[in-house]
Structures are given as C-alpha cells and as structure tokens.
Steps between C-alpha positions, in 0.01 A plus 500: 500500500415138446666240710565143391197275535706185572441366851751260648482357848828474682471121480424475128741357243487829302597696799794276589638537147514883532851637570631815650424794268203328340239684710438740777208565724296821459200565719474130578510391134776319325627706206709298251808690357614570151780251565254223580285566195811495279609158651132378451540566126156616399210734609243351731246757385402602860588865476815476714656818625845415374406332159821513286331398180372707208220544443436462874248270665455289180491137618777275360680795349877447505625819346691704755460886505772672298679651806528156667596313179781756431627480862504119481700502173754743651565281805546166302 
C-alpha cells in the first residue's frame, strides 16, 4: 500500500486549505481522500492510495474511473 507523498506542515498554506473529508491520518502520514483528488481535478502522479483517475497515477490525467464518473452523473 502506497501512501501519499505530499507533506504539509500544520502551518502551511496547503494544509490550511484542506477541509474535513479531504484527508485522514494513517500511521502518522496524511492520506488524501478520493474526494480531495476529485476536487483537485487532475492526478498528481504520486501514486496516491485513493487515486480516482484512470489510468491511475498518470500525472495531469483528468479522466475519472468509470465507477466514479457514473456515480457523479447519477447525483447531478
């Protein structure tokens, strides 16, 4: 299991922009959620655990996995 490589200090601007549901802590590491990645809008290419894009882990990819894309269409 690969955890996100992003590192934010609690005083950084990036950390302060994160909202509830954007991340959780696992073994002392910040893990960004699928919700956060969808809001981000494209893949960062860091091998994130909850990458919602397909193909996964392809930097700047904006195509959501089919199961997520279909769920988003049904809720709009």
